[in-house]
N, C-alpha and C positions, 0 to 999 in steps of 0.2 A: 860937345859930349856932354855936358850939364843940361844943355837945353834939351836936348833928345832923350835924357833920363826923366828930366821933369815932365817932357810930353808923354812919355810912356805911362808915368804914375798918374797922370792928370786922366789919360785914357781909360785906365784901368777904373779908377775912382767914377768917372762918368758912366761906364758900362755897368758898374754896381749900382750905381743910383738910378740909371735907368730901369734896371732888373725890378728894383725895390719898388720905384713908383710904377711900374707895371702891373703890380699886384699879382693876382693869380692865386691859387689855393695854396695856402700855407704847407709848405713840406715838414713832416715829421723828420726827426733826427736818427737816421739808421743806426742800429748797434753796429760798434764797430769789432768785425770778427774774421780781419784778414790776416790775423796771426794764430787762427783757431784752426788747426787742420781738420779736425772731425767736421767743423761747421763748413769748410770749403769743399771737403768730399762731398758731404751731403748736397752742397750747392752745384756742384759739377753733376751729380745725379739727376737733381731736378731740372737742371739747363738741359742735359743730353735727353732727358725722356720727354721734356715738354716744350722746351724753346726751339731746340734744333730740328723741329718739324718743319717749320716756315722759315725760321731765321737761321743764316748761317752765321759762323764766326771765322771767317776766311785767314784771319791773322794768327789764329791759334792751332797748334797741333795737338793730336791727343797725347803724345809722348810728353808734352809739356807738363801734364798733369801729374807726372813723376814728382814735380817739386812741391806738390802738396801731399805727398807722402802714399801716392797710389803707385803700384808696380805694374810692369807690363802685363802680367797675367791678370791683374784686377781689372785693367782698362779692357782688356778683350773680353773678360767673361760678362762684365757689368755696364759696358759703355759702347761696346761697338755690336751692331746687330744688322748690319747689311753688308758684311763682307770688307768694312773698311780696314786699313792697316794701321797699326799704332802710330807709325810715321805720317800719317794722311793729315792734312788739314779737314778743319771742322766744316766741311761742306755739306751742302742738302741736295737731295735728286732733282728737287722743284727747280725748274728754270725761271729765269727773271721775266720771260715772255708768258710762261705760264700764269706766274703769280700776277702780272699784271692784268690778264684775262679772267682770272678767277676773283680776285680781291680788289681790282680797280687800282692798285698801287702795288709795288715790289717791297714786301716786307725789309725793314733795315739789317745791314748786317750789325751784329752786336758784339764784335770782338772789343771796340771802344766806346762803346755807348755810354759806359760811366763816366768817362772823360768827357765825352761831348755833351754830356747833359749838366756838367758841372758850370758854377758861376764864378768869376774873381772874386775874391774876398765874399762869398755868398754862399748858399748852398750847394752841397756838392752832387756829383751825380748818384752816388749811393743813396742819398736823401731823397732823389727824385724817384729813383727807381723802387725803392722801399715805400714810399708813399703811393706811387701810381699802383703799384700791384695790388695794394690794400684798399683802394677807393672805388672799385668796381661796384655798379649797382644794375639791378634789372630795370630795363625800360622799354615798354613795350612801343614807343615811339619810333624806336631806331631799328634800321633793317637787321641787325644781328641780335637785338634784344638787350643789349648792352650798352652802357654809358660809362663816363668816368669823370670824377670831379678834378683830378689834374690835367686830363686832356679830354675836355668836353668834345662829344661828337667823335668820339674813337671809332676808328675802323676795325680794331681789333677785338674779337669777343673775348670774353673772360674764360680763358681755356683750365685755369685750376678753381673753377667756381665750385665743383664738389668736394674739394678739400677744405674750402673756407666755409662752406653751409650757407643756407638762406639767411639774408637779412634783410630788414626794413632801414629807408633811409628818410630822415627828416630835415628839410633845407629850411632856413629862414632868411628871407632877403629883405632888407629895407632899402628902399629907393625912390627917387623922386617921381613924381607924375605931372604932366603937363595938366594945367588948369583948363577948363572949358570956357570960351569965348573970351579969350584974355583974362581970366581969372589966375591969379599967383600960382605957383607950383605948390603942391602939396607932398607929403609924405606917405608911403604906402608900405605895410608890411604883407609880404607874400610869405604864407606856408604851404610847402610842398610835400606831400608824403606819398614815397614810392613803397608799396609792399612788396613781398617777396617775390612776387610773379611780375612785378614791373608795372603795375596799374598805380596811376597816379590820382591823388585829389588835391585840388589847389583851393586854399582860402586866402582871400584879399581883404585886407580891412585897413581903412584910413588910420593916421597915426596924427593927432593935433598936437601941436606946440613943440615938435620934434626940432632939436637943436643940434644934432650930431650929424654924422655923415654915413653915405653909404656903407652896408654892411653885408656880409653873406656868413651864414653859420649852417654847418652839416653835422649831424649825428647820425650814428649806425646804431641800430640794435639787433643783435644776434640772436637767432633762435637757439644756438647752441654755443654758449660762450667759449666753453672749454675747446671746441672744434675749431674756433676763430683763433684762440690763442695759440693753438697748434700751427694752424695755418701761418700766423704772424711770424712764429719761430722759423718755418720753414722759409718763408720771403725773406727773413733776415739773413739766412743762409745762403740763399740764392743772390741776394744783393751782395754779400761779402764775395762770393766767388766771380759774380760779374766785374765788381770793383778789382779784385786780383787780376782778372784775365785782361783788364784794360791796360794794367802795368804790373806785371808779375815780379819786377823788382822793385817796387815801391818800398817794400821795408828794407832792402839792402841800401836803397837810396837815403832813407831817413837815417839808418844806421851811419852810413858815410857823412851825410850832412852834420849829424852830431859830432862826430870824431873831427870834422874839418874844422867847425866851431870851436871846439875844445884846443884844437892846435893853434887856431890863429889867437885864442885868449892867453895861451901860454907864450906864444910868440910875442904877443903886445906887453907882456908884463917883462918879458926878458929884455925886450927893445926898451921899455920905459925905465929899467934898472940900468942897462949900459947907458942910456943917454945922461941919465942923473950922474953915473960915475964919471962920465968922459968930460960933463962941464961943471964939475962940482969945484974944480980950481979955478974956472975961467969967470971972473966976475966984472 
């Protein structure tokens, strides 16, 4: 039993180390709003109006949204548009066959995507979603006209681009290049600027006496910072809803866990005192 437990812990740490070594674009910490009913309701509205066109959430019923403070009437008036009933699952009209034909792949079901994208002892799925939805940029080299820093060469276009507003992206990559005719490797800094229309300009310059390691930096410049800030707030609400949807009972689970730990602590104290009382005359 002990060997199995040690093996499980070692496997978890190995997976975490593998994720860290794998690199990838660093994820921003998503604001925690799973307990905020107003944020969850706004997130539900954004999800149904935007995500639920191509993605389903087949493990969630509309009437489950009553847990975040919505009534049946509010659900009917604001979230049901094509004749669904309040007790129906969050399915979409598009079939998997049509999706495969139109998009080249079937859009994933988003019921538990927040849990699927989480990493043991690492970034949460909410961090992934929050960063992913905020790192789209125009790229004319892509068929959809869009690319993403978290998911390079992503197939999904940026459906919320009008809410976010136009932005420019500047990336700076430091990497090694092979020397010519057996010469040693050298370092090169590549600066790429994507304008608001997605056209890019690239500037490469050699870097002498560099002793560091390969790096990648990205910086966005919004045409309307206030609009982008509002978009970021909406994305935080949408992320909170998707995190809640992946595990609607997570707040209850945390409360129960805290209660159990307090009980065990109290039970340990009582047991410790009983043990001391029992053995105090046995020396």
